[in-house]
C-alpha positions as CSV (number, residue, x, y, z in Angstrom):
1,X,-3.8,22.3,-13.5
2,X,-1.4,24.5,-15.4
3,X,2.2,23.1,-15.5
4,X,1.2,19.7,-15.0
5,X,3.9,17.1,-14.5
6,X,2.3,14.1,-16.1
7,X,2.3,11.7,-13.2
8,X,1.5,8.2,-13.9
9,X,0.1,5.6,-11.6
10,X,1.6,2.0,-12.1
11,X,-0.5,-1.1,-12.3
12,X,1.9,-4.2,-12.8
13,X,0.8,-6.9,-15.0
14,X,2.4,-10.5,-14.4
15,X,3.5,-12.6,-17.6
16,X,1.3,-15.6,-18.4
17,X,2.4,-19.1,-17.3
18,X,4.7,-20.9,-19.2
19,X,3.3,-23.9,-21.3
20,X,4.6,-27.4,-20.2
21,X,6.6,-29.1,-23.3
22,X,5.2,-31.9,-25.2
23,X,7.1,-35.1,-24.7
24,X,9.7,-36.0,-27.2
25,X,9.1,-38.6,-30.0
26,X,10.2,-42.1,-28.5
27,X,9.1,-45.5,-27.3
28,X,5.6,-45.6,-25.7
29,X,5.9,-45.2,-22.0
30,X,4.3,-47.2,-19.0
31,X,2.1,-45.4,-16.2
32,X,5.0,-44.8,-14.1
33,X,7.2,-43.2,-17.3
34,X,9.4,-46.4,-17.7
35,X,9.5,-47.5,-21.4
36,X,7.7,-50.6,-22.4
37,X,9.3,-53.8,-23.4
38,X,7.4,-56.3,-25.9
39,X,7.1,-59.9,-24.7
40,X,9.9,-62.2,-25.2
41,X,12.5,-59.2,-25.8
42,X,15.7,-60.3,-24.0
43,X,17.3,-57.5,-21.5
44,X,20.5,-56.3,-22.2
45,X,22.9,-55.0,-19.3
46,X,23.2,-51.4,-19.2
47,X,26.9,-50.2,-19.6
48,X,27.7,-47.2,-17.4
49,X,28.4,-44.0,-19.3
50,X,31.4,-41.9,-17.7
51,X,30.8,-38.3,-18.1
52,X,33.4,-35.8,-18.2
53,X,32.9,-32.6,-16.7
54,X,34.8,-29.3,-17.7
55,X,34.2,-27.0,-14.8
56,X,34.8,-23.7,-16.7
57,X,32.6,-24.6,-19.5
58,X,29.8,-25.7,-16.9
59,X,30.1,-22.1,-15.5
60,X,29.9,-20.6,-18.9
61,X,26.6,-22.5,-20.0
62,X,25.1,-21.6,-16.5
63,X,25.9,-17.9,-17.1
64,X,24.6,-18.2,-20.7
65,X,21.5,-19.9,-19.7
66,X,20.8,-17.2,-16.9
67,X,21.4,-14.3,-19.2
68,X,19.0,-15.9,-21.9
69,X,16.2,-16.6,-19.4
70,X,16.5,-13.2,-17.7
71,X,16.2,-11.7,-21.1
72,X,13.2,-14.1,-22.2
73,X,11.4,-13.0,-18.9
74,X,12.0,-9.5,-19.5
75,X,10.7,-9.5,-23.1
76,X,7.2,-10.4,-21.6
77,X,7.6,-7.9,-18.8
78,X,5.2,-5.0,-19.0
79,X,3.5,-2.5,-16.6
80,X,0.4,-0.6,-16.8
81,X,0.1,3.1,-16.3
82,X,-2.8,5.5,-15.8
83,X,-2.4,9.0,-17.0
84,X,-3.7,11.4,-14.6
85,X,-2.7,14.8,-15.7
86,X,-2.8,16.5,-19.4
87,X,0.7,17.5,-20.0
88,X,0.8,14.9,-22.7
89,X,-2.6,15.9,-24.2
90,X,-4.1,15.3,-26.8
91,X,-1.7,12.5,-27.4
92,X,-2.7,11.0,-24.3
93,X,-5.7,12.1,-22.1
94,X,-5.6,12.8,-18.5
95,X,-8.7,12.9,-16.3
96,X,-10.9,14.6,-18.8
97,X,-14.6,15.5,-19.5
98,X,-15.8,14.5,-23.0
99,X,-17.9,17.8,-24.3
100,X,-20.1,18.1,-27.4
101,X,-20.4,21.7,-28.6
102,X,-24.1,22.6,-28.7
103,X,-23.6,25.1,-31.4
104,X,-21.4,23.0,-34.0
105,X,-21.9,19.5,-32.3
106,X,-18.0,19.1,-32.5
107,X,-17.0,16.5,-29.5
108,X,-13.7,17.2,-27.6
109,X,-12.1,16.5,-24.2
110,X,-11.6,19.2,-21.7
111,X,-9.1,18.5,-18.8
112,X,-10.7,18.2,-15.4
113,X,-7.6,16.8,-13.2
114,X,-8.2,19.7,-10.9
115,X,-11.7,18.3,-10.1
116,X,-10.9,14.3,-10.0
117,X,-7.2,14.4,-9.0
118,X,-5.7,17.8,-8.1
119,X,-2.0,17.7,-7.1
120,X,-3.1,19.5,-3.8
121,X,-6.3,18.7,-2.1
122,X,-6.7,22.5,-1.4
123,X,-6.8,23.2,-5.1
124,X,-9.6,20.6,-5.9
125,X,-12.3,22.4,-8.0
126,X,-15.1,21.5,-10.4
127,X,-14.9,22.4,-14.0
128,X,-18.0,24.0,-15.2
129,X,-17.1,25.3,-18.6
130,X,-14.8,25.0,-21.7
131,X,-14.5,26.7,-25.2
132,X,-15.0,24.8,-28.2
133,X,-11.7,24.4,-30.2
134,X,-13.6,24.1,-33.6
135,X,-16.1,27.0,-33.4
136,X,-14.8,28.8,-30.3
137,X,-18.1,29.1,-28.5
138,X,-17.6,29.5,-24.8
139,X,-19.7,26.6,-23.2
140,X,-21.0,27.1,-19.8
141,X,-22.2,23.6,-18.7
142,X,-24.9,24.8,-16.4
143,X,-26.2,27.3,-18.9
144,X,-26.5,24.9,-21.4
145,X,-28.0,22.5,-19.4
146,X,-25.7,19.6,-19.8
147,X,-23.3,17.9,-17.0
148,X,-20.7,16.0,-18.9
149,X,-19.3,13.1,-16.9
150,X,-15.4,12.6,-16.2
151,X,-13.4,9.8,-17.6
152,X,-10.2,8.3,-16.1
153,X,-7.1,9.2,-17.9
154,X,-5.5,6.7,-20.7
155,X,-4.3,3.6,-19.6
156,X,-1.1,2.8,-21.2
157,X,1.2,-0.6,-21.5
158,X,4.8,0.3,-21.0
159,X,7.6,-2.2,-22.0
160,X,10.3,-2.1,-19.4
161,X,12.7,-4.3,-20.8
162,X,13.6,-2.3,-24.2
163,X,16.0,0.1,-22.7
164,X,17.7,-2.9,-20.6
165,X,18.7,-4.5,-24.0
166,X,22.3,-3.9,-25.0
167,X,21.3,-2.7,-28.2
168,X,18.3,-0.9,-27.8
169,X,18.5,2.8,-26.1
170,X,15.8,5.3,-25.6
171,X,15.4,7.1,-29.1
172,X,14.2,10.6,-30.2
173,X,10.2,10.9,-29.9
174,X,9.7,7.9,-28.0
175,X,7.1,8.3,-25.2
176,X,8.7,7.4,-22.3
177,X,8.1,6.5,-18.5
178,X,10.6,7.3,-15.9
179,X,11.3,8.3,-12.1
180,X,12.6,11.5,-11.2
181,X,14.4,12.6,-8.3
182,X,12.3,15.5,-7.6
183,X,8.8,16.6,-6.5
184,X,6.1,15.5,-6.5
185,X,7.0,12.5,-4.3
186,X,4.8,10.3,-2.0
187,X,6.2,8.5,0.9
188,X,9.5,10.0,-0.1
189,X,9.4,7.9,-3.3
190,X,9.9,9.7,-6.8
191,X,6.9,9.1,-8.8
192,X,6.4,8.1,-12.3
193,X,6.4,10.7,-15.1
194,X,5.5,10.2,-18.7
195,X,6.8,12.4,-21.5
196,X,8.4,12.5,-25.0
197,X,11.9,12.3,-25.5
198,X,13.5,14.9,-27.5
199,X,17.1,15.5,-26.6
200,X,19.7,12.9,-26.4
201,X,23.3,12.8,-24.5
202,X,25.6,15.5,-25.6
203,X,23.4,17.6,-27.6
204,X,22.1,21.1,-27.4
205,X,18.4,21.5,-28.0
206,X,17.0,24.8,-29.1
207,X,13.3,25.7,-29.1
208,X,12.4,28.6,-31.5
209,X,9.1,29.5,-33.2
210,X,7.6,26.5,-32.0
211,X,10.0,24.1,-33.6
212,X,12.6,21.9,-32.0
213,X,16.4,22.1,-33.2
214,X,19.6,20.1,-32.2
215,X,23.4,20.9,-32.3
216,X,26.1,18.6,-31.7
217,X,29.4,20.1,-30.7
218,X,29.1,22.4,-27.9
219,X,30.6,21.2,-24.3
220,X,31.1,22.6,-21.2
221,X,33.5,21.8,-18.0
222,X,31.7,20.3,-15.2
223,X,34.0,18.1,-13.9
224,X,33.7,19.7,-10.7
225,X,30.2,18.6,-10.5
226,X,29.0,15.2,-8.7
227,X,27.9,13.0,-11.5
228,X,24.2,12.4,-9.7
229,X,23.8,16.1,-9.8
230,X,24.2,16.5,-13.4
231,X,20.4,16.3,-14.0
232,X,19.8,19.7,-12.3
233,X,18.5,22.4,-14.4
234,X,21.8,24.5,-13.6
235,X,23.7,22.3,-15.4
236,X,21.7,22.5,-18.7
237,X,23.6,25.8,-19.6
238,X,20.2,27.4,-20.3
239,X,20.6,30.1,-23.1
240,X,24.3,30.0,-23.2
241,X,25.3,33.2,-25.4
242,X,27.3,31.1,-28.0
243,X,24.2,28.5,-28.3
244,X,21.6,31.1,-28.9
245,X,23.7,32.8,-31.6
246,X,24.2,29.6,-33.1
247,X,20.4,28.9,-33.3
248,X,19.3,32.4,-34.6
249,X,21.8,32.2,-37.2
250,X,20.5,28.7,-38.4
251,X,23.4,26.7,-37.4
252,X,21.2,24.2,-35.3
253,X,19.5,21.4,-37.4
254,X,15.8,21.2,-37.2
255,X,14.5,18.1,-35.7
256,X,12.0,16.6,-38.2
257,X,9.3,14.3,-37.4
258,X,8.6,10.9,-39.4
259,X,5.3,11.0,-41.0
260,X,3.6,8.9,-38.5
261,X,4.7,11.3,-35.7
262,X,3.2,14.4,-37.7
263,X,0.0,12.3,-37.6
264,X,0.4,11.7,-33.8
265,X,1.1,15.3,-33.1
266,X,-1.3,17.1,-35.1
267,X,-3.7,19.3,-33.4
268,X,-7.3,20.3,-34.8
269,X,-7.7,23.8,-36.3
270,X,-11.1,23.1,-37.9
271,X,-13.1,20.5,-39.0
272,X,-15.7,21.8,-41.9
273,X,-18.2,18.9,-40.9
274,X,-19.0,20.5,-38.2
275,X,-20.4,24.0,-38.3
276,X,-21.9,26.5,-36.3
277,X,-25.1,27.6,-38.5
278,X,-25.1,30.9,-36.9
279,X,-21.6,32.0,-38.1
280,X,-20.2,32.5,-41.7
281,X,-18.5,29.7,-43.4
282,X,-14.7,29.6,-43.2
283,X,-14.2,27.7,-46.3
284,X,-15.5,30.0,-49.2
285,X,-14.9,30.1,-53.0
286,X,-12.6,33.1,-53.9
287,X,-14.9,34.0,-57.0
288,X,-18.4,34.0,-55.7
289,X,-19.5,33.7,-59.4
290,X,-17.0,30.9,-60.3
291,X,-17.3,27.2,-60.7
292,X,-17.0,26.2,-57.0
293,X,-20.4,25.7,-55.8
294,X,-21.5,24.0,-52.1
295,X,-23.3,20.8,-52.5
296,X,-25.4,21.4,-49.0
297,X,-26.4,24.3,-47.5
298,X,-24.0,23.8,-44.6
299,X,-21.2,24.1,-47.3
300,X,-19.7,20.9,-45.8
301,X,-18.9,19.6,-49.3
302,X,-18.0,21.7,-52.8
303,X,-17.9,20.7,-56.2
304,X,-16.3,22.4,-59.0
305,X,-17.3,21.8,-62.7
306,X,-15.2,20.7,-65.4
307,X,-14.3,24.0,-67.3
308,X,-11.3,26.0,-68.7
309,X,-9.2,28.9,-67.7
310,X,-6.8,29.3,-64.5
311,X,-7.1,27.6,-61.4
312,X,-10.2,28.4,-59.1
313,X,-9.5,28.6,-55.4
314,X,-11.6,27.5,-52.4
315,X,-10.1,29.4,-49.5
316,X,-10.0,28.9,-45.9
317,X,-10.4,31.8,-43.5
318,X,-9.7,31.4,-39.7
319,X,-12.7,33.7,-38.7
320,X,-13.5,34.0,-35.2
321,X,-17.0,34.6,-33.6
322,X,-16.2,38.4,-33.6
323,X,-16.1,38.1,-37.4
324,X,-12.4,38.9,-37.6
325,X,-10.1,36.7,-39.7
326,X,-7.0,36.1,-37.7
327,X,-3.8,34.0,-37.6
328,X,-3.6,30.4,-36.4
329,X,-2.7,29.9,-33.0
330,X,-1.8,27.1,-30.7
331,X,-5.3,27.3,-29.1
332,X,-6.3,23.9,-27.7
333,X,-10.1,23.0,-26.6
334,X,-8.3,20.8,-23.7
335,X,-6.8,23.6,-21.9
336,X,-9.9,25.8,-21.7
337,X,-11.3,24.2,-18.7
338,X,-13.1,26.8,-16.2
339,X,-13.7,26.6,-12.7
340,X,-16.5,28.4,-10.7
341,X,-14.5,31.3,-9.2
342,X,-12.4,31.7,-12.4
343,X,-8.9,30.3,-11.1
344,X,-8.7,29.1,-14.7
345,X,-11.0,31.0,-16.8
346,X,-9.0,31.5,-20.1
347,X,-6.7,29.2,-22.1
348,X,-2.8,29.8,-21.8
349,X,-1.9,32.7,-24.2
350,X,-1.8,32.0,-27.7
351,X,1.3,31.7,-30.2
352,X,1.1,31.7,-34.2
353,X,1.5,28.4,-35.5
354,X,2.7,28.4,-39.2
355,X,3.3,24.5,-39.5
356,X,-0.2,23.2,-41.1
357,X,-1.8,20.0,-42.5
358,X,-4.7,20.0,-44.9
359,X,-6.6,16.9,-45.6
360,X,-9.8,16.0,-47.5
361,X,-11.7,13.5,-49.7
362,X,-11.4,14.1,-53.3
363,X,-13.8,12.7,-55.9
364,X,-12.3,12.9,-59.5
365,X,-15.2,13.4,-62.0
366,X,-13.3,14.2,-64.9
367,X,-9.2,13.4,-65.0
368,X,-8.0,16.5,-66.5
369,X,-6.3,19.6,-65.6
370,X,-4.8,20.1,-62.0
371,X,-5.9,19.7,-58.6
372,X,-4.0,21.8,-56.3
373,X,-3.3,21.9,-52.4
374,X,-1.9,25.2,-50.9
375,X,-0.6,25.9,-47.6
376,X,0.8,29.4,-46.6
377,X,3.8,30.1,-44.1
378,X,5.1,33.3,-43.4
379,X,6.7,34.8,-47.0
380,X,6.3,31.7,-48.6
381,X,3.4,29.4,-50.1
382,X,3.8,25.9,-50.9
383,X,1.8,23.8,-53.5
384,X,1.2,20.1,-54.2
385,X,0.0,20.1,-57.8
386,X,-1.7,16.9,-58.9
387,X,-2.0,16.5,-62.9
388,X,-5.3,14.6,-63.1
389,X,-4.5,13.3,-66.3
390,X,-1.1,11.5,-65.6
391,X,-1.2,11.4,-61.6
392,X,2.0,13.2,-61.3
393,X,2.4,15.2,-58.2
394,X,4.7,18.3,-58.2
395,X,5.5,20.4,-55.0
396,X,6.4,24.1,-55.7
397,X,7.6,27.0,-53.6
398,X,6.2,30.3,-54.3
399,X,7.0,33.7,-52.6
400,X,10.3,34.7,-50.4
401,X,11.0,37.2,-53.0
402,X,11.9,34.3,-55.7
403,X,10.3,33.2,-58.8
404,X,8.4,29.9,-58.5
405,X,10.5,26.9,-57.7
406,X,9.7,23.2,-58.3
407,X,11.0,21.1,-55.3
408,X,10.2,17.7,-56.7
409,X,7.6,15.6,-58.7
410,X,6.6,11.9,-58.0
411,X,3.8,9.9,-59.7
412,X,0.8,8.9,-57.9
413,X,-2.4,6.9,-58.3
414,X,-4.5,10.4,-58.8
415,X,-4.9,9.9,-62.4
416,X,-8.4,8.5,-63.3
417,X,-11.9,9.3,-62.0
418,X,-12.5,7.9,-58.4
419,X,-12.2,8.8,-54.6
420,X,-9.0,9.8,-53.1
421,X,-8.1,10.6,-49.4
422,X,-5.3,13.3,-49.6
423,X,-3.2,15.0,-47.2
424,X,-0.6,17.7,-47.6
425,X,1.6,18.8,-44.8
426,X,4.0,21.6,-44.3
427,X,5.7,20.9,-41.0
428,X,9.4,21.1,-39.7
429,X,10.6,22.9,-43.0
430,X,9.5,19.6,-44.9
431,X,6.5,19.0,-47.4
432,X,5.0,15.5,-47.0
433,X,1.7,14.1,-49.2
434,X,-0.4,11.1,-48.4
435,X,-2.6,9.5,-51.1
436,X,-4.8,6.8,-49.5
437,X,-2.3,6.3,-46.9
438,X,0.7,6.0,-49.2
439,X,3.8,8.2,-49.4
440,X,5.0,9.0,-52.6
441,X,7.6,11.4,-51.6
442,X,8.6,9.3,-48.6
443,X,9.2,11.3,-45.5
444,X,8.9,14.4,-47.4
445,X,10.9,17.1,-49.4
446,X,13.1,19.4,-47.5
447,X,13.5,22.9,-48.1
448,X,15.6,25.8,-46.8
449,X,13.8,27.9,-44.2
450,X,13.4,31.6,-45.1
451,X,15.6,34.1,-43.5
452,X,12.7,36.2,-42.7
453,X,10.7,34.7,-39.6
454,X,7.3,35.5,-38.6
455,X,3.8,35.6,-40.3
456,X,2.8,38.0,-43.2
457,X,-0.6,38.6,-44.7
458,X,0.0,35.4,-46.6
459,X,-1.1,33.6,-43.1
460,X,-4.7,35.0,-43.5
461,X,-5.3,32.5,-46.0
462,X,-3.5,29.8,-44.8
463,X,-5.1,26.8,-46.6
464,X,-6.5,26.5,-50.1
465,X,-7.9,24.0,-52.6
466,X,-7.7,24.8,-56.3
467,X,-8.8,23.2,-59.4
468,X,-8.0,23.9,-62.9
469,X,-10.0,22.5,-65.8
470,X,-11.0,19.3,-64.2
471,X,-14.3,18.4,-62.5
472,X,-13.8,17.6,-58.8
473,X,-15.7,17.7,-55.7
474,X,-14.1,17.6,-52.1
475,X,-15.5,16.6,-48.8
476,X,-14.5,15.9,-45.3
477,X,-12.2,18.9,-45.2
478,X,-10.3,19.0,-42.1
479,X,-7.3,21.4,-41.1
480,X,-4.7,20.7,-38.4
481,X,-1.6,22.6,-36.9
482,X,1.6,21.0,-35.8
483,X,2.4,20.8,-32.1
484,X,3.8,24.3,-30.8
485,X,6.6,23.9,-28.4
486,X,6.7,27.1,-26.1
487,X,10.1,28.7,-24.7
488,X,8.8,28.5,-21.2
489,X,5.6,27.1,-19.5
490,X,2.4,29.1,-19.0
491,X,1.8,31.5,-16.2
492,X,4.1,34.4,-15.2
493,X,6.9,33.1,-17.1
494,X,5.2,32.4,-20.4
495,X,6.8,33.5,-23.6
496,X,3.8,34.0,-25.7
497,X,3.9,37.5,-27.4
498,X,1.9,40.5,-26.7
499,X,-0.1,40.7,-29.9
500,X,-3.0,43.5,-29.6
501,X,-4.7,42.5,-32.9
502,X,-4.1,38.9,-34.4
503,X,-6.4,40.0,-37.5
504,X,-4.1,43.1,-38.3
505,X,-0.6,42.6,-39.9
506,X,0.4,45.8,-38.7
507,X,0.2,44.6,-35.2
508,X,2.6,41.6,-35.6
509,X,5.9,43.1,-35.2
510,X,6.6,41.3,-32.1
511,X,6.0,37.9,-33.7
512,X,8.9,38.7,-36.1
513,X,11.4,38.5,-33.4
514,X,10.5,35.6,-30.7
515,X,12.7,34.7,-28.0
516,X,14.8,31.4,-28.2
517,X,15.8,28.9,-25.8
518,X,18.9,26.5,-25.8
519,X,19.3,23.7,-23.4
520,X,22.5,21.4,-23.1
521,X,21.9,17.5,-22.3
522,X,24.5,16.3,-20.4
523,X,26.1,12.8,-21.3
524,X,24.1,10.0,-19.8
525,X,20.9,12.3,-19.6
526,X,17.8,12.9,-21.6
527,X,15.8,15.9,-22.1
528,X,11.9,15.2,-22.2
529,X,9.1,17.4,-23.0
530,X,5.5,17.1,-22.7
531,X,3.3,17.3,-26.1
532,X,0.8,19.9,-24.2
533,X,3.7,22.5,-24.0
534,X,2.0,25.5,-22.4
535,X,0.6,23.1,-19.8
536,X,3.5,20.9,-19.2
537,X,5.9,21.0,-16.4
538,X,8.9,19.2,-17.8
539,X,12.4,19.5,-18.7
540,X,12.5,23.2,-19.7
541,X,12.3,24.3,-16.2
542,X,13.2,21.1,-13.8
543,X,16.0,19.5,-15.8
544,X,17.4,16.2,-17.3
545,X,16.4,12.6,-16.9
546,X,19.2,10.4,-15.8
547,X,19.5,7.2,-18.1
548,X,19.4,5.0,-14.9
549,X,15.7,6.2,-14.1
550,X,14.3,5.6,-17.4
551,X,11.6,2.9,-16.8
552,X,10.6,1.9,-20.4
553,X,8.8,3.0,-23.3
554,X,4.8,3.5,-23.6
555,X,4.0,1.3,-26.4
556,X,-0.1,1.4,-26.6
557,X,-3.1,2.5,-24.9
558,X,-5.4,-0.5,-24.0
559,X,-8.2,1.7,-22.2
560,X,-10.6,3.3,-23.0
561,X,-11.4,1.2,-25.9
562,X,-12.3,3.6,-28.3
563,X,-8.6,5.1,-27.8
564,X,-6.9,1.8,-27.9
565,X,-4.0,1.5,-30.3
566,X,-0.2,2.1,-30.6
567,X,1.4,5.2,-29.1
568,X,3.3,7.2,-31.5
């Protein structure tokens, strides 16, 4: 299942019948449709009306009518597709088994395409185990006495008309369905693929430290190439020396996701509501004798009583089952499927992820002092400070060898006792805040990336919640990471660093000089990547998608019903 192509099977949906129009206002009609005439009403001779026809005008009207009719028909044209593989997980599921961890009770999907729909029949093998993404318990289905049933892949509805409208072209971050002129094929017909569009015509796309970048201005003389061959990987001018230099020296522009895309592409790191009772807690008060106290024995919720003094912290530690506190990586339970003979006995090699999102429900008991959310990345720590008396939220940057810097401040509704659902994200070199679904800073506040790349000891305490003076309780604490784009796919060409100890900053030198990749997008073409980057066969390896092969945009999941909704 590694290097999956996200093939999709089509299921056509016909538009509904056109309703008959109601009769216009006018005189009543007889049974045969003729107008009635009152008794004694004289008849009048009809004067024939001479119709003057303009042949040119009639042709124009006919053409306009046909065009409008076609567009109207296409506006209802849609097609249903089934996702069979996991290259878009966990945005879209392929064939998967739904597993409940016997240790922490966390429910998660694990890829089972090799069991249900392998790309080659000789590769068909049952999935017999997985690793919980929440507590990292290695689950052997037979040992645990469980037999999770498999589920079909997500069924999505694709709007096929959108890209045929003259004013609507494929846009960045669209989830697109397209035909591709390369394997796999069935009966000599290219199959349908589904990926996310990330590169537009004429751009050079960069992949660096898990993020996507763009540069407009590089061009190459490919006049000797047949237009129908420009999609091939050899014409993406991979890792052109000038492009790589521009990327590594900060000349490329990072591709930022809108808040709804951040939520769509986030991946779980730890949900504090699901804990293995045999393991140490991951959220712990920095001061054991301080004001933060767990509200339950499982420490699923905490309360900080009102008082005086500096900010007191509740810190997250990414503690593994071996007891070590490690860096957060792009580990995903979906990719941990295990077969009986060990063909896939471990997930793809890990990569450090610094872009994080913290969310929890906060109950303000005494509206005084400050509530602080903090996220660390490399040399920086970023804070969202809520003044509980006024509701003003201030975004602050600390570290990078410079004094504390205030980035922006905005009023919020967090200024009186009550319950609030809060999120704070550091994604794509931008800070975003949600307060009960609203966005006080809009899409977020941009900051300049530090010159020094890679993790520091800051990243061993990646997320924190602090309170100064006020009385506050927190629950429903969840930590997420951003989707990490690998330079290459998994397997022999994997770009994951060789880190001997993810808990020891002295072993992280290789993480401070990671490889980069640049890919040129030919005019009239698009670069499409899978959301499940280490397990996706996509444009990084096989090339571009010609615009003429774009079928449409995936709009929504319509089945299974529990996952139904708009695709972002």
